[in-house]
PyMOL Python script that loads the backbone (N, CA, C, O; Angstrom):
from pymol import cmd

cmd.read_pdbstr("""\
ATOM      1  N   MET A   1     -12.717  -2.232 -16.326  1.00  0.00           N
ATOM      2  CA  MET A   1     -11.755  -1.246 -15.109  1.00  0.00           C
ATOM      3  C   MET A   1     -13.102  -1.369 -14.451  1.00  0.00           C
ATOM      4  O   MET A   1     -14.052  -1.022 -15.152  1.00  0.00           O
ATOM      5  N   LEU A   2     -13.329  -1.744 -13.390  1.00  0.00           N
ATOM      6  CA  LEU A   2     -13.964  -1.912 -11.698  1.00  0.00           C
ATOM      7  C   LEU A   2     -14.218  -0.227 -11.181  1.00  0.00           C
ATOM      8  O   LEU A   2     -15.346   0.265 -11.154  1.00  0.00           O
ATOM      9  N   PHE A   3     -13.224   0.379 -10.867  1.00  0.00           N
ATOM     10  CA  PHE A   3     -12.606   1.104 -10.606  1.00  0.00           C
ATOM     11  C   PHE A   3     -11.307   1.922 -10.438  1.00  0.00           C
ATOM     12  O   PHE A   3     -10.676   0.973  -9.972  1.00  0.00           O
ATOM     13  N   ASN A   4     -10.384   2.943 -10.445  1.00  0.00           N
ATOM     14  CA  ASN A   4      -9.557   3.295 -11.150  1.00  0.00           C
ATOM     15  C   ASN A   4      -8.819   3.645  -9.474  1.00  0.00           C
ATOM     16  O   ASN A   4      -9.159   4.340  -8.517  1.00  0.00           O
ATOM     17  N   LEU A   5      -7.460   2.578  -9.841  1.00  0.00           N
ATOM     18  CA  LEU A   5      -6.449   3.126  -8.424  1.00  0.00           C
ATOM     19  C   LEU A   5      -5.329   3.587  -9.469  1.00  0.00           C
ATOM     20  O   LEU A   5      -4.178   3.467  -9.049  1.00  0.00           O
ATOM     21  N   SER A   6      -5.461   4.035 -10.611  1.00  0.00           N
ATOM     22  CA  SER A   6      -3.693   4.752 -11.211  1.00  0.00           C
ATOM     23  C   SER A   6      -3.087   5.715  -9.938  1.00  0.00           C
ATOM     24  O   SER A   6      -3.797   6.471  -9.275  1.00  0.00           O
ATOM     25  N   ASN A   7      -2.090   5.585  -9.804  1.00  0.00           N
ATOM     26  CA  ASN A   7      -0.909   6.449  -9.096  1.00  0.00           C
ATOM     27  C   ASN A   7      -1.431   6.464  -8.017  1.00  0.00           C
ATOM     28  O   ASN A   7      -1.534   7.626  -7.622  1.00  0.00           O
ATOM     29  N   LYS A   8      -2.014   5.387  -6.984  1.00  0.00           N
ATOM     30  CA  LYS A   8      -2.334   5.069  -5.726  1.00  0.00           C
ATOM     31  C   LYS A   8      -1.323   3.972  -5.043  1.00  0.00           C
ATOM     32  O   LYS A   8      -0.847   2.960  -5.558  1.00  0.00           O
ATOM     33  N   VAL A   9      -1.169   4.425  -3.897  1.00  0.00           N
ATOM     34  CA  VAL A   9      -0.156   3.130  -3.435  1.00  0.00           C
ATOM     35  C   VAL A   9      -1.023   2.511  -2.210  1.00  0.00           C
ATOM     36  O   VAL A   9      -1.258   3.204  -1.220  1.00  0.00           O
ATOM     37  N   ALA A  10      -1.510   1.115  -2.325  1.00  0.00           N
ATOM     38  CA  ALA A  10      -1.973   0.454  -1.606  1.00  0.00           C
ATOM     39  C   ALA A  10      -1.461  -0.370  -0.888  1.00  0.00           C
ATOM     40  O   ALA A  10      -0.929  -1.288  -1.513  1.00  0.00           O
ATOM     41  N   VAL A  11      -1.359  -0.464   0.856  1.00  0.00           N
ATOM     42  CA  VAL A  11      -0.818  -1.644   1.679  1.00  0.00           C
ATOM     43  C   VAL A  11      -1.833  -2.495   2.053  1.00  0.00           C
ATOM     44  O   VAL A  11      -2.952  -2.110   2.390  1.00  0.00           O
ATOM     45  N   ILE A  12      -1.429  -3.778   1.998  1.00  0.00           N
ATOM     46  CA  ILE A  12      -2.318  -4.882   2.128  1.00  0.00           C
ATOM     47  C   ILE A  12      -1.829  -5.952   2.983  1.00  0.00           C
ATOM     48  O   ILE A  12      -1.039  -6.801   2.570  1.00  0.00           O
ATOM     49  N   THR A  13      -2.396  -5.916   4.451  1.00  0.00           N
ATOM     50  CA  THR A  13      -1.422  -6.972   5.173  1.00  0.00           C
ATOM     51  C   THR A  13      -2.351  -8.440   5.032  1.00  0.00           C
ATOM     52  O   THR A  13      -3.514  -8.518   4.637  1.00  0.00           O
ATOM     53  N   GLY A  14      -1.658  -9.314   5.382  1.00  0.00           N
ATOM     54  CA  GLY A  14      -2.038 -10.974   5.121  1.00  0.00           C
ATOM     55  C   GLY A  14      -2.573 -11.389   3.626  1.00  0.00           C
ATOM     56  O   GLY A  14      -3.510 -12.129   3.326  1.00  0.00           O
ATOM     57  N   ALA A  15      -1.733 -10.720   2.857  1.00  0.00           N
ATOM     58  CA  ALA A  15      -1.825 -10.445   1.443  1.00  0.00           C
ATOM     59  C   ALA A  15      -1.137 -11.971   0.566  1.00  0.00           C
ATOM     60  O   ALA A  15      -1.133 -12.197  -0.644  1.00  0.00           O
ATOM     61  N   GLY A  16      -0.654 -12.746   1.597  1.00  0.00           N
ATOM     62  CA  GLY A  16      -0.041 -14.004   0.816  1.00  0.00           C
ATOM     63  C   GLY A  16      -1.061 -14.989   0.537  1.00  0.00           C
ATOM     64  O   GLY A  16      -0.639 -15.953  -0.102  1.00  0.00           O
ATOM     65  N   SER A  17      -2.502 -15.018   0.892  1.00  0.00           N
ATOM     66  CA  SER A  17      -3.339 -15.904   0.966  1.00  0.00           C
ATOM     67  C   SER A  17      -4.647 -15.306   0.829  1.00  0.00           C
ATOM     68  O   SER A  17      -4.912 -14.119   0.641  1.00  0.00           O
ATOM     69  N   GLY A  18      -5.604 -16.510   0.977  1.00  0.00           N
ATOM     70  CA  GLY A  18      -6.935 -15.496   1.047  1.00  0.00           C
ATOM     71  C   GLY A  18      -7.861 -14.144   0.596  1.00  0.00           C
ATOM     72  O   GLY A  18      -7.986 -13.881  -0.600  1.00  0.00           O
ATOM     73  N   ILE A  19      -8.411 -13.423   1.496  1.00  0.00           N
ATOM     74  CA  ILE A  19      -8.980 -12.492   1.399  1.00  0.00           C
ATOM     75  C   ILE A  19      -7.897 -11.441   0.461  1.00  0.00           C
ATOM     76  O   ILE A  19      -8.095 -10.943  -0.647  1.00  0.00           O
ATOM     77  N   GLY A  20      -6.357 -11.296   1.629  1.00  0.00           N
ATOM     78  CA  GLY A  20      -5.941 -10.524   1.358  1.00  0.00           C
ATOM     79  C   GLY A  20      -5.427 -10.504   0.142  1.00  0.00           C
ATOM     80  O   GLY A  20      -5.278  -9.442  -0.462  1.00  0.00           O
ATOM     81  N   ARG A  21      -5.009 -11.968  -0.491  1.00  0.00           N
ATOM     82  CA  ARG A  21      -4.918 -12.281  -1.606  1.00  0.00           C
ATOM     83  C   ARG A  21      -5.381 -11.158  -2.963  1.00  0.00           C
ATOM     84  O   ARG A  21      -4.946 -10.416  -3.843  1.00  0.00           O
ATOM     85  N   ALA A  22      -6.719 -11.772  -2.256  1.00  0.00           N
ATOM     86  CA  ALA A  22      -7.458 -11.750  -3.560  1.00  0.00           C
ATOM     87  C   ALA A  22      -7.703  -9.711  -3.543  1.00  0.00           C
ATOM     88  O   ALA A  22      -7.856  -9.034  -4.560  1.00  0.00           O
ATOM     89  N   ILE A  23      -7.679  -9.362  -2.609  1.00  0.00           N
ATOM     90  CA  ILE A  23      -7.809  -7.918  -2.860  1.00  0.00           C
ATOM     91  C   ILE A  23      -6.790  -7.097  -3.657  1.00  0.00           C
ATOM     92  O   ILE A  23      -6.988  -6.113  -4.369  1.00  0.00           O
ATOM     93  N   ALA A  24      -5.578  -7.781  -3.348  1.00  0.00           N
ATOM     94  CA  ALA A  24      -4.171  -7.404  -3.650  1.00  0.00           C
ATOM     95  C   ALA A  24      -4.059  -7.067  -5.413  1.00  0.00           C
ATOM     96  O   ALA A  24      -3.746  -6.144  -6.165  1.00  0.00           O
ATOM     97  N   ILE A  25      -4.637  -8.766  -5.476  1.00  0.00           N
ATOM     98  CA  ILE A  25      -4.599  -8.673  -7.237  1.00  0.00           C
ATOM     99  C   ILE A  25      -5.762  -7.839  -7.842  1.00  0.00           C
ATOM    100  O   ILE A  25      -5.745  -7.408  -8.995  1.00  0.00           O
ATOM    101  N   GLN A  26      -6.687  -7.667  -7.028  1.00  0.00           N
ATOM    102  CA  GLN A  26      -8.017  -6.731  -7.696  1.00  0.00           C
ATOM    103  C   GLN A  26      -7.436  -5.340  -7.831  1.00  0.00           C
ATOM    104  O   GLN A  26      -7.306  -4.873  -8.963  1.00  0.00           O
ATOM    105  N   PHE A  27      -7.009  -4.511  -6.573  1.00  0.00           N
ATOM    106  CA  PHE A  27      -6.381  -3.942  -6.283  1.00  0.00           C
ATOM    107  C   PHE A  27      -5.010  -3.024  -7.879  1.00  0.00           C
ATOM    108  O   PHE A  27      -4.987  -1.916  -8.416  1.00  0.00           O
ATOM    109  N   ALA A  28      -4.106  -4.361  -8.025  1.00  0.00           N
ATOM    110  CA  ALA A  28      -3.016  -4.086  -8.973  1.00  0.00           C
ATOM    111  C   ALA A  28      -4.103  -3.860 -10.492  1.00  0.00           C
ATOM    112  O   ALA A  28      -4.204  -2.875 -11.223  1.00  0.00           O
ATOM    113  N   GLN A  29      -4.565  -4.751 -10.533  1.00  0.00           N
ATOM    114  CA  GLN A  29      -5.651  -4.900 -11.958  1.00  0.00           C
ATOM    115  C   GLN A  29      -6.074  -3.324 -12.204  1.00  0.00           C
ATOM    116  O   GLN A  29      -5.980  -2.733 -13.280  1.00  0.00           O
ATOM    117  N   GLN A  30      -6.564  -2.775 -10.949  1.00  0.00           N
ATOM    118  CA  GLN A  30      -6.877  -1.352 -11.179  1.00  0.00           C
ATOM    119  C   GLN A  30      -6.019  -0.347 -10.977  1.00  0.00           C
ATOM    120  O   GLN A  30      -6.313   0.812 -10.682  1.00  0.00           O
ATOM    121  N   GLY A  31      -4.673  -0.922 -11.180  1.00  0.00           N
ATOM    122  CA  GLY A  31      -3.435  -0.268 -11.280  1.00  0.00           C
ATOM    123  C   GLY A  31      -2.587   0.925 -10.204  1.00  0.00           C
ATOM    124  O   GLY A  31      -1.942   1.964 -10.346  1.00  0.00           O
ATOM    125  N   ALA A  32      -3.102  -0.056  -8.964  1.00  0.00           N
ATOM    126  CA  ALA A  32      -2.550   0.305  -7.944  1.00  0.00           C
ATOM    127  C   ALA A  32      -1.022  -0.216  -7.962  1.00  0.00           C
ATOM    128  O   ALA A  32      -0.673  -1.033  -8.814  1.00  0.00           O
ATOM    129  N   GLN A  33      -0.186   0.247  -7.064  1.00  0.00           N
ATOM    130  CA  GLN A  33       1.193  -0.113  -6.801  1.00  0.00           C
ATOM    131  C   GLN A  33       0.824  -0.514  -5.148  1.00  0.00           C
ATOM    132  O   GLN A  33       0.608   0.151  -4.135  1.00  0.00           O
ATOM    133  N   VAL A  34       0.878  -1.911  -5.461  1.00  0.00           N
ATOM    134  CA  VAL A  34       0.253  -2.733  -4.182  1.00  0.00           C
ATOM    135  C   VAL A  34       1.609  -2.818  -3.450  1.00  0.00           C
ATOM    136  O   VAL A  34       2.668  -2.564  -4.024  1.00  0.00           O
ATOM    137  N   CYS A  35       1.521  -3.212  -2.069  1.00  0.00           N
ATOM    138  CA  CYS A  35       2.853  -3.521  -0.856  1.00  0.00           C
ATOM    139  C   CYS A  35       1.903  -4.352  -0.271  1.00  0.00           C
ATOM    140  O   CYS A  35       0.825  -3.905   0.120  1.00  0.00           O
ATOM    141  N   LEU A  36       2.288  -5.807  -0.155  1.00  0.00           N
ATOM    142  CA  LEU A  36       2.037  -6.977   0.101  1.00  0.00           C
ATOM    143  C   LEU A  36       2.886  -7.356   1.554  1.00  0.00           C
ATOM    144  O   LEU A  36       4.079  -7.646   1.649  1.00  0.00           O
ATOM    145  N   LEU A  37       1.726  -7.241   2.791  1.00  0.00           N
ATOM    146  CA  LEU A  37       2.343  -7.585   4.106  1.00  0.00           C
ATOM    147  C   LEU A  37       2.037  -8.848   4.105  1.00  0.00           C
ATOM    148  O   LEU A  37       1.074  -9.364   3.538  1.00  0.00           O
ATOM    149  N   ASP A  38       3.131  -9.540   4.957  1.00  0.00           N
ATOM    150  CA  ASP A  38       2.478 -10.957   5.123  1.00  0.00           C
ATOM    151  C   ASP A  38       3.632 -11.980   6.289  1.00  0.00           C
ATOM    152  O   ASP A  38       4.790 -11.966   5.870  1.00  0.00           O
ATOM    153  N   LEU A  39       3.507 -12.513   7.147  1.00  0.00           N
ATOM    154  CA  LEU A  39       4.544 -13.314   7.940  1.00  0.00           C
ATOM    155  C   LEU A  39       5.187 -14.501   7.309  1.00  0.00           C
ATOM    156  O   LEU A  39       6.133 -15.131   7.782  1.00  0.00           O
ATOM    157  N   ASN A  40       4.422 -14.789   5.926  1.00  0.00           N
ATOM    158  CA  ASN A  40       4.469 -15.872   5.392  1.00  0.00           C
ATOM    159  C   ASN A  40       5.089 -15.340   3.850  1.00  0.00           C
ATOM    160  O   ASN A  40       4.275 -14.947   3.014  1.00  0.00           O
ATOM    161  N   HIS A  41       6.737 -15.353   3.488  1.00  0.00           N
ATOM    162  CA  HIS A  41       7.382 -14.700   2.910  1.00  0.00           C
ATOM    163  C   HIS A  41       7.433 -15.516   1.912  1.00  0.00           C
ATOM    164  O   HIS A  41       7.570 -14.873   0.871  1.00  0.00           O
ATOM    165  N   LYS A  42       7.377 -16.877   1.698  1.00  0.00           N
ATOM    166  CA  LYS A  42       7.411 -17.439   0.248  1.00  0.00           C
ATOM    167  C   LYS A  42       5.884 -17.132  -0.312  1.00  0.00           C
ATOM    168  O   LYS A  42       5.702 -16.776  -1.476  1.00  0.00           O
ATOM    169  N   ALA A  43       4.934 -17.286   0.522  1.00  0.00           N
ATOM    170  CA  ALA A  43       3.255 -16.436  -0.233  1.00  0.00           C
ATOM    171  C   ALA A  43       3.217 -15.537  -0.517  1.00  0.00           C
ATOM    172  O   ALA A  43       2.418 -15.314  -1.426  1.00  0.00           O
ATOM    173  N   ILE A  44       3.937 -14.490  -0.034  1.00  0.00           N
ATOM    174  CA  ILE A  44       3.754 -13.215  -0.687  1.00  0.00           C
ATOM    175  C   ILE A  44       4.716 -12.732  -1.817  1.00  0.00           C
ATOM    176  O   ILE A  44       4.620 -11.768  -2.577  1.00  0.00           O
ATOM    177  N   ASP A  45       5.701 -13.724  -1.689  1.00  0.00           N
ATOM    178  CA  ASP A  45       6.296 -13.764  -3.151  1.00  0.00           C
ATOM    179  C   ASP A  45       5.906 -14.231  -4.197  1.00  0.00           C
ATOM    180  O   ASP A  45       6.089 -13.808  -5.338  1.00  0.00           O
ATOM    181  N   SER A  46       5.238 -15.308  -3.773  1.00  0.00           N
ATOM    182  CA  SER A  46       4.449 -15.834  -5.046  1.00  0.00           C
ATOM    183  C   SER A  46       3.286 -14.898  -5.285  1.00  0.00           C
ATOM    184  O   SER A  46       2.762 -15.015  -6.393  1.00  0.00           O
ATOM    185  N   VAL A  47       2.749 -13.938  -4.418  1.00  0.00           N
ATOM    186  CA  VAL A  47       1.599 -13.352  -4.924  1.00  0.00           C
ATOM    187  C   VAL A  47       2.495 -12.256  -6.158  1.00  0.00           C
ATOM    188  O   VAL A  47       2.479 -12.133  -7.383  1.00  0.00           O
ATOM    189  N   ALA A  48       3.145 -11.679  -5.132  1.00  0.00           N
ATOM    190  CA  ALA A  48       3.968 -10.505  -5.949  1.00  0.00           C
ATOM    191  C   ALA A  48       4.640 -10.741  -7.600  1.00  0.00           C
ATOM    192  O   ALA A  48       4.785  -9.841  -8.427  1.00  0.00           O
ATOM    193  N   LYS A  49       4.941 -12.002  -7.765  1.00  0.00           N
ATOM    194  CA  LYS A  49       5.557 -12.405  -9.014  1.00  0.00           C
ATOM    195  C   LYS A  49       4.022 -12.846  -9.946  1.00  0.00           C
ATOM    196  O   LYS A  49       3.817 -12.585 -11.132  1.00  0.00           O
ATOM    197  N   GLU A  50       3.269 -13.431  -9.181  1.00  0.00           N
ATOM    198  CA  GLU A  50       1.678 -13.429  -9.686  1.00  0.00           C
ATOM    199  C   GLU A  50       1.295 -11.917 -10.701  1.00  0.00           C
ATOM    200  O   GLU A  50       1.039 -11.681 -11.881  1.00  0.00           O
ATOM    201  N   ILE A  51       1.431 -11.212  -9.536  1.00  0.00           N
ATOM    202  CA  ILE A  51       0.680  -9.437  -9.877  1.00  0.00           C
ATOM    203  C   ILE A  51       2.049  -9.443 -10.784  1.00  0.00           C
ATOM    204  O   ILE A  51       1.494  -9.358 -11.880  1.00  0.00           O
ATOM    205  N   LEU A  52       3.119  -9.474 -11.022  1.00  0.00           N
ATOM    206  CA  LEU A  52       4.697  -8.327 -11.731  1.00  0.00           C
ATOM    207  C   LEU A  52       4.081  -9.600 -13.221  1.00  0.00           C
ATOM    208  O   LEU A  52       3.829  -9.102 -14.319  1.00  0.00           O
ATOM    209  N   ALA A  53       3.969 -10.703 -13.071  1.00  0.00           N
ATOM    210  CA  ALA A  53       3.675 -11.373 -14.382  1.00  0.00           C
ATOM    211  C   ALA A  53       2.609 -10.560 -14.839  1.00  0.00           C
ATOM    212  O   ALA A  53       2.647 -11.047 -15.969  1.00  0.00           O
ATOM    213  N   THR A  54       1.729  -9.768 -14.917  1.00  0.00           N
ATOM    214  CA  THR A  54       0.670  -9.475 -15.157  1.00  0.00           C
ATOM    215  C   THR A  54       0.918  -7.834 -15.539  1.00  0.00           C
ATOM    216  O   THR A  54      -0.063  -7.124 -15.761  1.00  0.00           O
ATOM    217  N   ASN A  55       2.218  -7.314 -15.596  1.00  0.00           N
ATOM    218  CA  ASN A  55       2.353  -6.343 -15.488  1.00  0.00           C
ATOM    219  C   ASN A  55       2.130  -5.898 -15.217  1.00  0.00           C
ATOM    220  O   ASN A  55       2.114  -4.869 -15.893  1.00  0.00           O
ATOM    221  N   HIS A  56       1.480  -5.783 -13.603  1.00  0.00           N
ATOM    222  CA  HIS A  56       1.342  -4.513 -12.518  1.00  0.00           C
ATOM    223  C   HIS A  56       2.015  -4.270 -11.640  1.00  0.00           C
ATOM    224  O   HIS A  56       2.519  -5.370 -11.413  1.00  0.00           O
ATOM    225  N   SER A  57       2.474  -3.503 -10.839  1.00  0.00           N
ATOM    226  CA  SER A  57       3.017  -3.006  -9.863  1.00  0.00           C
ATOM    227  C   SER A  57       2.991  -4.137  -8.024  1.00  0.00           C
ATOM    228  O   SER A  57       2.024  -4.349  -7.292  1.00  0.00           O
ATOM    229  N   ALA A  58       3.941  -4.438  -7.919  1.00  0.00           N
ATOM    230  CA  ALA A  58       3.572  -5.238  -6.697  1.00  0.00           C
ATOM    231  C   ALA A  58       5.146  -5.200  -5.984  1.00  0.00           C
ATOM    232  O   ALA A  58       6.133  -5.008  -6.693  1.00  0.00           O
ATOM    233  N   LYS A  59       5.245  -5.390  -4.615  1.00  0.00           N
ATOM    234  CA  LYS A  59       6.202  -5.671  -3.567  1.00  0.00           C
ATOM    235  C   LYS A  59       6.197  -6.004  -2.174  1.00  0.00           C
ATOM    236  O   LYS A  59       5.762  -5.167  -1.383  1.00  0.00           O
ATOM    237  N   ALA A  60       6.663  -7.224  -1.721  1.00  0.00           N
ATOM    238  CA  ALA A  60       6.503  -7.772  -1.161  1.00  0.00           C
ATOM    239  C   ALA A  60       7.335  -7.524   0.352  1.00  0.00           C
ATOM    240  O   ALA A  60       8.551  -7.377   0.476  1.00  0.00           O
ATOM    241  N   TYR A  61       6.237  -7.526   1.521  1.00  0.00           N
ATOM    242  CA  TYR A  61       7.403  -6.836   2.436  1.00  0.00           C
ATOM    243  C   TYR A  61       6.816  -8.108   3.732  1.00  0.00           C
ATOM    244  O   TYR A  61       5.633  -8.346   3.975  1.00  0.00           O
ATOM    245  N   LEU A  62       8.148  -8.837   4.475  1.00  0.00           N
ATOM    246  CA  LEU A  62       7.643  -9.620   5.546  1.00  0.00           C
ATOM    247  C   LEU A  62       7.500  -8.866   6.839  1.00  0.00           C
ATOM    248  O   LEU A  62       8.322  -8.121   7.373  1.00  0.00           O
ATOM    249  N   CYS A  63       6.348  -9.190   7.221  1.00  0.00           N
ATOM    250  CA  CYS A  63       6.013  -7.974   8.725  1.00  0.00           C
ATOM    251  C   CYS A  63       5.081  -9.005   9.110  1.00  0.00           C
ATOM    252  O   CYS A  63       4.664  -9.915   8.393  1.00  0.00           O
ATOM    253  N   ASN A  64       4.729  -8.712  10.612  1.00  0.00           N
ATOM    254  CA  ASN A  64       4.237  -9.735  11.230  1.00  0.00           C
ATOM    255  C   ASN A  64       3.558  -8.375  12.259  1.00  0.00           C
ATOM    256  O   ASN A  64       4.171  -7.851  13.189  1.00  0.00           O
ATOM    257  N   VAL A  65       2.586  -8.118  11.938  1.00  0.00           N
ATOM    258  CA  VAL A  65       1.392  -7.004  12.117  1.00  0.00           C
ATOM    259  C   VAL A  65       0.953  -6.915  13.524  1.00  0.00           C
ATOM    260  O   VAL A  65       0.250  -5.923  13.717  1.00  0.00           O
ATOM    261  N   SER A  66       1.087  -7.407  14.222  1.00  0.00           N
ATOM    262  CA  SER A  66       1.077  -8.022  15.564  1.00  0.00           C
ATOM    263  C   SER A  66       2.263  -7.794  16.853  1.00  0.00           C
ATOM    264  O   SER A  66       2.285  -8.003  18.066  1.00  0.00           O
ATOM    265  N   ILE A  67       3.392  -7.137  15.622  1.00  0.00           N
ATOM    266  CA  ILE A  67       4.692  -6.557  16.439  1.00  0.00           C
ATOM    267  C   ILE A  67       4.633  -5.019  15.836  1.00  0.00           C
ATOM    268  O   ILE A  67       5.013  -4.760  14.694  1.00  0.00           O
ATOM    269  N   GLN A  68       4.170  -4.149  16.645  1.00  0.00           N
ATOM    270  CA  GLN A  68       4.025  -2.510  16.530  1.00  0.00           C
ATOM    271  C   GLN A  68       5.341  -2.732  16.060  1.00  0.00           C
ATOM    272  O   GLN A  68       5.257  -2.862  14.839  1.00  0.00           O
ATOM    273  N   ALA A  69       6.771  -2.862  16.515  1.00  0.00           N
ATOM    274  CA  ALA A  69       8.149  -2.457  15.949  1.00  0.00           C
ATOM    275  C   ALA A  69       8.013  -2.570  14.180  1.00  0.00           C
ATOM    276  O   ALA A  69       8.197  -1.925  13.148  1.00  0.00           O
ATOM    277  N   GLU A  70       7.643  -3.625  14.595  1.00  0.00           N
ATOM    278  CA  GLU A  70       8.026  -4.219  13.239  1.00  0.00           C
ATOM    279  C   GLU A  70       6.447  -3.861  12.056  1.00  0.00           C
ATOM    280  O   GLU A  70       6.291  -4.381  10.951  1.00  0.00           O
ATOM    281  N   VAL A  71       5.745  -3.133  12.542  1.00  0.00           N
ATOM    282  CA  VAL A  71       4.517  -2.425  11.634  1.00  0.00           C
ATOM    283  C   VAL A  71       5.345  -0.966  11.604  1.00  0.00           C
ATOM    284  O   VAL A  71       5.304  -0.359  10.533  1.00  0.00           O
ATOM    285  N   ILE A  72       5.979  -0.458  12.544  1.00  0.00           N
ATOM    286  CA  ILE A  72       6.615   1.219  12.090  1.00  0.00           C
ATOM    287  C   ILE A  72       7.537   0.807  11.344  1.00  0.00           C
ATOM    288  O   ILE A  72       7.183   0.931  10.171  1.00  0.00           O
ATOM    289  N   GLN A  73       8.696   0.314  11.451  1.00  0.00           N
ATOM    290  CA  GLN A  73       9.758  -0.902  10.664  1.00  0.00           C
ATOM    291  C   GLN A  73       9.308  -0.115   8.868  1.00  0.00           C
ATOM    292  O   GLN A  73       9.832   0.745   8.161  1.00  0.00           O
ATOM    293  N   THR A  74       8.064  -1.016   8.752  1.00  0.00           N
ATOM    294  CA  THR A  74       7.743  -1.755   7.282  1.00  0.00           C
ATOM    295  C   THR A  74       6.954  -0.563   6.944  1.00  0.00           C
ATOM    296  O   THR A  74       7.041  -0.224   5.764  1.00  0.00           O
ATOM    297  N   MET A  75       6.227   0.131   7.682  1.00  0.00           N
ATOM    298  CA  MET A  75       5.195   1.258   7.044  1.00  0.00           C
ATOM    299  C   MET A  75       6.202   2.477   7.022  1.00  0.00           C
ATOM    300  O   MET A  75       5.761   3.160   6.098  1.00  0.00           O
ATOM    301  N   ASN A  76       7.208   3.065   7.484  1.00  0.00           N
ATOM    302  CA  ASN A  76       8.645   3.617   7.233  1.00  0.00           C
ATOM    303  C   ASN A  76       8.964   3.397   5.569  1.00  0.00           C
ATOM    304  O   ASN A  76       8.854   3.960   4.480  1.00  0.00           O
ATOM    305  N   GLN A  77       9.372   2.332   6.119  1.00  0.00           N
ATOM    306  CA  GLN A  77      10.313   1.923   4.286  1.00  0.00           C
ATOM    307  C   GLN A  77       9.292   2.371   3.063  1.00  0.00           C
ATOM    308  O   GLN A  77       9.575   3.076   2.094  1.00  0.00           O
ATOM    309  N   ILE A  78       7.558   1.531   3.507  1.00  0.00           N
ATOM    310  CA  ILE A  78       7.322   1.948   1.940  1.00  0.00           C
ATOM    311  C   ILE A  78       7.099   3.520   2.098  1.00  0.00           C
ATOM    312  O   ILE A  78       7.363   4.060   1.024  1.00  0.00           O
ATOM    313  N   ALA A  79       6.763   4.298   2.922  1.00  0.00           N
ATOM    314  CA  ALA A  79       6.487   5.260   2.668  1.00  0.00           C
ATOM    315  C   ALA A  79       7.702   6.277   2.161  1.00  0.00           C
ATOM    316  O   ALA A  79       7.534   7.094   1.255  1.00  0.00           O
ATOM    317  N   SER A  80       8.714   6.137   2.746  1.00  0.00           N
ATOM    318  CA  SER A  80      10.150   6.169   2.085  1.00  0.00           C
ATOM    319  C   SER A  80      10.229   5.975   0.351  1.00  0.00           C
ATOM    320  O   SER A  80      10.701   6.710  -0.516  1.00  0.00           O
ATOM    321  N   GLU A  81       9.714   4.971   0.297  1.00  0.00           N
ATOM    322  CA  GLU A  81      10.367   4.045  -1.229  1.00  0.00           C
ATOM    323  C   GLU A  81       9.235   4.830  -2.291  1.00  0.00           C
ATOM    324  O   GLU A  81       9.601   5.134  -3.427  1.00  0.00           O
ATOM    325  N   PHE A  82       7.558   5.183  -1.718  1.00  0.00           N
ATOM    326  CA  PHE A  82       6.968   5.492  -3.047  1.00  0.00           C
ATOM    327  C   PHE A  82       6.731   7.148  -2.395  1.00  0.00           C
ATOM    328  O   PHE A  82       6.511   8.056  -3.196  1.00  0.00           O
ATOM    329  N   SER A  83       6.785   7.381  -1.189  1.00  0.00           N
ATOM    330  CA  SER A  83       6.548   9.003  -1.159  1.00  0.00           C
ATOM    331  C   SER A  83       5.583   9.049  -0.208  1.00  0.00           C
ATOM    332  O   SER A  83       5.487   9.950   0.625  1.00  0.00           O
ATOM    333  N   LYS A  84       4.718   7.917  -0.320  1.00  0.00           N
ATOM    334  CA  LYS A  84       2.940   8.142   0.224  1.00  0.00           C
ATOM    335  C   LYS A  84       2.684   6.717   0.635  1.00  0.00           C
ATOM    336  O   LYS A  84       3.498   5.794   0.631  1.00  0.00           O
ATOM    337  N   ILE A  85       1.267   6.686   1.031  1.00  0.00           N
ATOM    338  CA  ILE A  85       0.442   5.772   0.915  1.00  0.00           C
ATOM    339  C   ILE A  85      -0.602   6.123   1.432  1.00  0.00           C
ATOM    340  O   ILE A  85      -0.776   6.776   2.461  1.00  0.00           O
ATOM    341  N   ASP A  86      -1.774   5.427   0.284  1.00  0.00           N
ATOM    342  CA  ASP A  86      -3.151   5.905  -0.223  1.00  0.00           C
ATOM    343  C   ASP A  86      -3.987   5.496   0.572  1.00  0.00           C
ATOM    344  O   ASP A  86      -4.788   6.107   1.279  1.00  0.00           O
ATOM    345  N   ILE A  87      -3.654   3.736   0.360  1.00  0.00           N
ATOM    346  CA  ILE A  87      -4.459   2.974   0.923  1.00  0.00           C
ATOM    347  C   ILE A  87      -4.503   1.848   1.882  1.00  0.00           C
ATOM    348  O   ILE A  87      -4.109   0.763   1.453  1.00  0.00           O
ATOM    349  N   LEU A  88      -4.770   1.894   2.675  1.00  0.00           N
ATOM    350  CA  LEU A  88      -4.506   0.560   3.910  1.00  0.00           C
ATOM    351  C   LEU A  88      -5.745  -0.079   4.358  1.00  0.00           C
ATOM    352  O   LEU A  88      -6.725   0.280   5.012  1.00  0.00           O
ATOM    353  N   VAL A  89      -5.129  -1.790   3.430  1.00  0.00           N
ATOM    354  CA  VAL A  89      -6.639  -2.611   4.094  1.00  0.00           C
ATOM    355  C   VAL A  89      -5.937  -3.726   4.993  1.00  0.00           C
ATOM    356  O   VAL A  89      -5.560  -4.863   4.709  1.00  0.00           O
ATOM    357  N   ASN A  90      -5.906  -3.177   5.883  1.00  0.00           N
ATOM    358  CA  ASN A  90      -5.650  -4.591   7.515  1.00  0.00           C
ATOM    359  C   ASN A  90      -6.831  -5.425   7.697  1.00  0.00           C
ATOM    360  O   ASN A  90      -7.875  -5.217   8.315  1.00  0.00           O
ATOM    361  N   ARG A  91      -6.320  -6.658   6.846  1.00  0.00           N
ATOM    362  CA  ARG A  91      -7.579  -7.709   7.221  1.00  0.00           C
ATOM    363  C   ARG A  91      -7.098  -8.745   7.850  1.00  0.00           C
ATOM    364  O   ARG A  91      -7.851  -9.645   8.221  1.00  0.00           O
TER     365      ARG A  91
END
""", "prot")
cmd.dss("prot")
cmd.show_as("cartoon", "prot")
cmd.util.cbc("prot")
cmd.orient("prot")
């Protein structure tokens, strides 16, 4: 284990591909509950399934981070589901 993120909730934007995807997978492997945000619902569902298949925690959220109202709604939803947000990676 590179670092320990057990009991941490991580929100990662752009998690459907590229660097965001890689960060999400790495954080999940380190024990974080990862919340995947992206515009591409199919892509984040795929990443969530990939993470879940390795017995780690992930949940996908469709969110356009360029629309403030969507960000507020999504972050409020995550905070209510997980009671906290420890890490935000806005890529």
